[in-house]
SEDRENKE-263343 format. One line per field, with one value per residue (C-alpha): residue number from 1; residue in three letters; x, y, z. Coordinates in steps of 0.05 Angstrom, whole numbers, plus 5000, padded with zeros to 4 digits. Example, Ala and Ser with C-alpha at 12.3 -4.5 7.8 and 13.67 -1.06 7.14 Angstrom:
residues 2
pos <- [1 2] .
code <- [Ala Ser] .
c1 <- [5246 5273] .
c2 <- [4910 4979] .
c3 <- [5156 5143] .
This chain:
residues 431
pos <- [1 2 3 4 5 6 7 8 9 10 11 12 13 14 15 16 17 18 19 20 21 22 23 24 25 26 27 28 29 30 31 32 33 34 35 36 37 38 39 40 41 42 43 44 45 46 47 48 49 50 51 52 53 54 55 56 57 58 59 60 61 62 63 64 65 66 67 68 69 70 71 72 73 74 75 76 77 78 79 80 81 82 83 84 85 86 87 88 89 90 91 92 93 94 95 96 97 98 99 100 101 102 103 104 105 106 107 108 109 110 111 112 113 114 115 116 117 118 119 120 121 122 123 124 125 126 127 128 129 130 131 132 133 134 135 136 137 138 139 140 141 142 143 144 145 146 147 148 149 150 151 152 153 154 155 156 157 158 159 160 161 162 163 164 165 166 167 168 169 170 171 172 173 174 175 176 177 178 179 180 181 182 183 184 185 186 187 188 189 190 191 192 193 194 195 196 197 198 199 200 201 202 203 204 205 206 207 208 209 210 211 212 213 214 215 216 217 218 219 220 221 222 223 224 225 226 227 228 229 230 231 232 233 234 235 236 237 238 239 240 241 242 243 244 245 246 247 248 249 250 251 252 253 254 255 256 257 258 259 260 261 262 263 264 265 266 267 268 269 270 271 272 273 274 275 276 277 278 279 280 281 282 283 284 285 286 287 288 289 290 291 292 293 294 295 296 297 298 299 300 301 302 303 304 305 306 307 308 309 310 311 312 313 314 315 316 317 318 319 320 321 322 323 324 325 326 327 328 329 330 331 332 333 334 335 336 337 338 339 340 341 342 343 344 345 346 347 348 349 350 351 352 353 354 355 356 357 358 359 360 361 362 363 364 365 366 367 368 369 370 371 372 373 374 375 376 377 378 379 380 381 382 383 384 385 386 387 388 389 390 391 392 393 394 395 396 397 398 399 400 401 402 403 404 405 406 407 408 409 410 411 412 413 414 415 416 417 418 419 420 421 422 423 424 425 426 427 428 429 430 431] .
code <- [Met Glu Thr Lys Asn Leu Phe Val Gly Leu Asp Ile Gly Thr Thr Lys Ile Val Ala Leu Ile Gly Ser Leu Asn Glu Tyr Gly Lys Leu Lys Ile Ile Gly Ile Gly Lys Ser Lys Ser Leu Gly Val His Arg Gly Val Val Asn Asn Ile Thr Gln Thr Ile Gln Ser Ile Gln Leu Ala Val Ser Glu Ala Glu Leu Asn Ser Ser Glu Lys Ile Asp Lys Val Ile Val Gly Ile Ala Gly Gln His Ile Arg Ser Leu Gln His Ser Asp Tyr Ile Thr Arg Ile Asn Ser Asp Thr Val Ile Asn Asn Asp Asp Leu Asp Lys Leu Ile Asn Gln Val Tyr Lys Leu Val Met Leu Pro Gly Glu Glu Ile Ile His Val Leu Pro Gln Asp Tyr Lys Val Asp Gly Gln Ala Glu Ile Lys Glu Pro Ile Gly Met Phe Gly Gly Arg Leu Glu Ala Asn Phe His Val Val Val Gly Gln Val Ser Ser Ile Lys Asn Ile Ala Arg Cys Ile Lys Ser Ala Gly Ile Asp Phe Glu Gly Ile Thr Leu Glu Pro Ile Ala Ser Ser Asp Ala Val Leu Ser Gln Glu Glu Lys Glu Ala Gly Val Ala Leu Ile Asp Ile Gly Gly Gly Thr Thr Asp Leu Ala Ile Phe Lys Asp Gly Ile Ile Arg His Thr Ser Val Ile Pro Phe Gly Gly Asn Ile Ile Thr Glu Asp Ile Lys Glu Gly Cys Ser Ile Ile Glu Lys Gln Ala Glu Leu Leu Lys Ile Lys Phe Gly Ser Ala Trp Pro Gly Glu Asn Lys Glu Asn Glu Ile Val Ser Ile Pro Gly Leu Arg Gly Arg Asp Pro Lys Glu Ile Thr Leu Lys Asn Leu Ser Lys Ile Ile His Ala Arg Val Val Glu Ile Val Glu Gln Val Tyr Ile Glu Ile Lys Asn Tyr Gly His Glu Glu Gln Lys Lys Lys Leu Ile Ala Gly Ile Val Leu Thr Gly Gly Gly Ser Gln Leu Lys His Leu Lys Gln Leu Val Glu Tyr Ile Thr Gly Met Asp Thr Arg Leu Gly His Pro Ser Glu His Leu Ala Gly Asn Asn Ser Ile Asp Ile Ser Ser Pro Met Tyr Ala Thr Ala Val Gly Leu Val Met Asn Ser Thr Arg Ile Ser Lys Lys Ser Asn Lys Lys Glu Asp Ile Asp Gln Asn Glu Leu Glu Glu Ile Asp Glu Thr Asn Gln Ser Glu Arg Leu Thr Ile Phe Glu Gln Phe Thr Glu Lys Ile Lys Thr Phe Leu Asp Asn Ala Glu] .
c1 <- [3082 3012 2956 2919 2973 2960 2915 2891 2858 2829 2816 2771 2779 2757 2828 2865 2855 2904 2914 2958 2982 3003 3028 3044 3117 3143 3123 3052 3062 3033 3082 3063 3095 3061 3029 2993 2965 2924 2887 2814 2773 2702 2690 2659 2655 2666 2611 2623 2594 2629 2633 2680 2732 2730 2741 2802 2830 2821 2855 2913 2924 2916 2964 3016 3010 3017 3079 3107 3101 3101 3039 2970 2910 2846 2802 2800 2768 2741 2726 2663 2652 2612 2560 2504 2530 2492 2488 2437 2430 2381 2361 2331 2318 2301 2266 2301 2258 2300 2330 2363 2416 2473 2472 2514 2534 2468 2430 2474 2466 2391 2391 2436 2396 2335 2368 2383 2308 2298 2259 2304 2288 2278 2344 2383 2417 2448 2524 2547 2511 2559 2537 2552 2532 2484 2431 2412 2345 2351 2423 2457 2526 2547 2603 2603 2538 2563 2563 2512 2442 2381 2314 2315 2376 2377 2430 2444 2470 2506 2477 2512 2469 2487 2454 2448 2459 2526 2551 2528 2563 2629 2621 2604 2668 2711 2678 2685 2758 2765 2773 2732 2698 2716 2682 2665 2677 2666 2729 2733 2731 2787 2830 2820 2849 2911 2927 2896 2925 2882 2897 2869 2806 2797 2810 2764 2789 2761 2794 2787 2807 2811 2808 2800 2724 2701 2723 2708 2699 2701 2694 2717 2707 2719 2747 2681 2664 2611 2598 2614 2600 2620 2623 2620 2680 2753 2819 2790 2743 2804 2838 2774 2774 2847 2833 2775 2805 2870 2842 2891 2882 2869 2937 2971 2923 2937 3012 3006 2965 3016 3079 3061 2993 2981 2919 2942 2944 2986 3047 3061 3092 3057 3115 3121 3100 3096 3099 3057 3071 3014 2977 3003 3046 3006 3041 3057 3011 3037 3002 3018 3024 2983 2924 2934 2931 2871 2833 2855 2841 2769 2752 2791 2755 2689 2709 2736 2675 2629 2669 2668 2592 2591 2638 2591 2531 2563 2565 2639 2620 2589 2639 2626 2635 2696 2748 2811 2858 2832 2836 2878 2884 2898 2886 2920 2888 2919 2987 2969 3017 2994 2929 2943 2948 2884 2845 2870 2851 2780 2764 2808 2826 2895 2912 2965 2978 2964 3012 2990 3058 3048 3019 3061 3124 3185 3225 3174 3211 3154 3145 3072 3080 3043 2974 2942 2951 2914 2849 2885 2929 2867 2832 2890 2888 2814 2828 2877 2824 2771 2816 2835 2762 2744 2800 2774 2701 2709 2742 2692 2635 2674 2698 2649 2661 2737 2731 2695 2748 2734 2658 2648 2688 2662 2590 2599 2630 2576 2526 2575 2587 2512 2513 2572 2538 2477 2519 2554 2489 2463 2525 2517 2445 2462 2510] .
c2 <- [5307 5305 5327 5262 5226 5268 5246 5294 5283 5339 5324 5378 5367 5404 5424 5423 5419 5376 5374 5317 5308 5238 5206 5134 5116 5069 5008 5032 5050 5114 5168 5233 5292 5351 5369 5431 5442 5499 5512 5495 5554 5543 5471 5446 5372 5354 5401 5466 5524 5582 5579 5639 5616 5545 5569 5609 5550 5504 5555 5561 5485 5476 5532 5506 5436 5466 5506 5445 5401 5454 5421 5451 5420 5419 5366 5333 5276 5299 5262 5271 5258 5296 5282 5278 5213 5151 5080 5026 4954 4938 4877 4880 4834 4833 4779 4767 4762 4707 4658 4619 4673 4683 4740 4798 4869 4898 4855 4880 4952 4943 4916 4972 5026 4999 5011 5083 5093 5080 5135 5173 5225 5295 5327 5261 5229 5160 5167 5095 5029 4973 4902 4852 4784 4757 4704 4670 4632 4625 4599 4644 4673 4682 4733 4740 4722 4741 4683 4643 4622 4643 4677 4716 4757 4783 4821 4852 4922 4970 5038 5103 5164 5238 5306 5334 5406 5389 5352 5409 5460 5422 5416 5490 5509 5468 5497 5568 5554 5545 5469 5415 5364 5293 5253 5246 5188 5172 5189 5125 5086 5128 5121 5046 5043 5078 5040 4971 4909 4860 4805 4850 4864 4789 4770 4825 4893 4959 5022 5081 5147 5201 5269 5339 5342 5271 5199 5155 5080 5029 4954 4901 4826 4775 4832 4870 4934 4915 4976 5051 5104 5176 5196 5272 5276 5282 5312 5383 5364 5339 5406 5442 5401 5419 5492 5494 5447 5486 5556 5568 5591 5541 5547 5529 5472 5442 5447 5415 5358 5344 5352 5325 5293 5220 5177 5138 5177 5125 5141 5209 5223 5272 5322 5330 5401 5444 5519 5559 5633 5677 5724 5796 5802 5755 5702 5636 5577 5511 5448 5378 5326 5279 5327 5338 5264 5254 5306 5274 5203 5219 5245 5192 5137 5168 5169 5098 5071 5103 5070 5003 5007 5013 4953 4913 4937 4907 4841 4832 4786 4734 4681 4688 4764 4766 4817 4775 4830 4876 4951 4998 5070 5127 5202 5259 5241 5172 5201 5212 5176 5110 5111 5042 5013 5047 5022 4951 4957 4981 4935 4875 4876 4876 4947 4978 5047 5055 5096 5116 5104 5029 5025 5080 5077 5068 5128 5181 5248 5278 5249 5232 5174 5211 5181 5249 5242 5176 5204 5248 5190 5145 5198 5201 5124 5130 5178 5130 5076 5120 5138 5064 5047 5099 5073 5002 5019 5009 4941 4914 4914 4870 4817 4820 4752 4756 4818 4784 4810 4882 4876 4889 4952 4978 4967 5005 5062 5072 5086 5131 5169 5181 5211 5256 5276 5296 5342 5370 5387 5418 5463 5483 5501 5540 5586] .
c3 <- [5839 5810 5855 5846 5886 5947 6002 6055 6122 6164 6237 6266 6341 6402 6422 6356 6281 6243 6168 6143 6071 6050 5987 5968 5960 5906 5947 5955 6028 6056 6073 6109 6073 6106 6172 6196 6265 6294 6359 6350 6372 6348 6368 6432 6448 6376 6350 6313 6353 6320 6244 6233 6284 6257 6186 6209 6247 6186 6141 6189 6193 6118 6099 6149 6118 6048 6069 6103 6041 5986 5958 5946 5982 5941 5975 6042 6080 6146 6211 6251 6325 6376 6428 6377 6348 6367 6340 6336 6313 6257 6216 6147 6089 6015 5975 5909 5847 5816 5865 5808 5799 5848 5898 5873 5891 5868 5918 5975 5951 5949 6020 6047 6011 6046 6113 6092 6086 6161 6194 6242 6294 6264 6244 6244 6185 6177 6169 6165 6152 6171 6154 6210 6183 6131 6127 6062 6064 6139 6138 6190 6203 6131 6125 6049 6012 5943 5895 5935 5913 5953 5952 6017 6037 6108 6146 6214 6210 6256 6239 6259 6264 6271 6269 6199 6222 6255 6193 6148 6192 6186 6110 6107 6145 6099 6037 6064 6078 6003 6002 5969 6012 5989 6043 6115 6163 6235 6275 6316 6251 6223 6286 6285 6215 6239 6303 6301 6268 6229 6282 6337 6297 6287 6360 6386 6410 6437 6412 6460 6429 6484 6451 6480 6479 6467 6479 6419 6423 6367 6380 6330 6331 6275 6233 6232 6269 6319 6362 6360 6411 6426 6500 6511 6559 6542 6565 6570 6626 6667 6655 6678 6743 6757 6742 6792 6843 6847 6831 6774 6702 6646 6613 6679 6691 6622 6634 6703 6673 6618 6659 6727 6719 6736 6736 6797 6863 6900 6858 6890 6957 7004 7002 6926 6911 6849 6855 6805 6793 6817 6771 6764 6826 6871 6912 6878 6892 6919 6896 6920 6866 6908 6905 6831 6816 6861 6820 6754 6780 6799 6729 6690 6729 6709 6635 6636 6672 6620 6565 6602 6606 6530 6523 6568 6528 6466 6503 6521 6578 6532 6513 6438 6440 6485 6464 6467 6446 6502 6496 6454 6479 6431 6422 6459 6525 6525 6541 6613 6659 6689 6649 6620 6691 6713 6652 6664 6737 6723 6664 6678 6603 6571 6549 6504 6476 6401 6358 6288 6254 6251 6181 6151 6109 6154 6131 6149 6154 6195 6264 6275 6322 6377 6392 6383 6307 6304 6274 6223 6199 6194 6152 6103 6099 6084 6028 5995 5997 5966 5907 5898 5895 5845 5801 5811 5798 5723 5730 5780 5729 5681 5729 5785 5815 5813 5856 5914 5961 5945 5944 6017 6013 5947 5965 6030 5993 5941 5996 6029 5965 5961 6031 6012 5948 5988 6031 5970 5935 5999 6001 5929 5940 6002 5965] .
């Protein structure tokens, strides 16, 4: 197989680092052919805090994926999350010199580039600029302005901002691990590609990706991403609570959470008890499952309520912005028993669990249906799109108007490529 048919996603999480290698089968469907996983040691709440350990973890995951698929990884798309990510709404406009010509890609590029010039706080960089809707000469709610006449082109944007240093550190780790850096994308956007259907995005849906260190949120309505947010709590904080509440070591707390944990205290009888071996000859500890689920419940409620505040901030309670498809839970933390019921109880919204195998080829030999692979699968899907675009770039110039469908995507990418280029040049200069 030629290397160019390989697509690689690298999910650098707080608890684990996953490298996935995918290729397209004869029907153009994505098939995962290699997977590598390692314990993430140098990342805290989605942010790299130990370069050397992170490099080692990346190398471990990558070499396992290479062994697994007997392919060589040369470049990856990486996901970024972390507590430094924030988003804002922004409107901007351009006045076109000649309103007798139709609006084309260049106009949209010009408008988006203008948004990239926004002055951010020191040390922050714009990661994504996502157009929401356009206005042409005051005519509102236009989804696709290309091909229309008009003098003034306005748009509302959802702008995602992150700390430059964090992004550069991730890029640095990848480069030092001996891999090329193909691009970077926001993790909730990647996860949403893997687990949401187009119908859900149209109807309105909130994707909650509960990871080890962070909980990521992405809200879609009318097929467009409307709101993103990263909440600096995840599964690890629940484990911490169990560790302290039951005075046991972290490894035992994690196992307890996975095996016996529940988000709903009412489920357990008073007399259900787990015995945990004591350390080095000490007596075993007895823990009631009721207490365990009370500890978990308290923390999960806090996480879900924070997410719900974000959903309300987006405006879910307005009729026009209502999320009809409700909530989709994904990420490793979504596997907690009775979590779906708890989320429905707190938010009053329909909830389902999202598995990343929905958009993949049916005969996948590697089982990646677990929600914890959602981000990694989404990153691989992202990589396929980028390579499709670069192949399409040449055609777009010749038949611009026939490609109206692709414009939205291609224009978004060109800006993104600039951002990636910026990071690449920074890395080269830093050598």
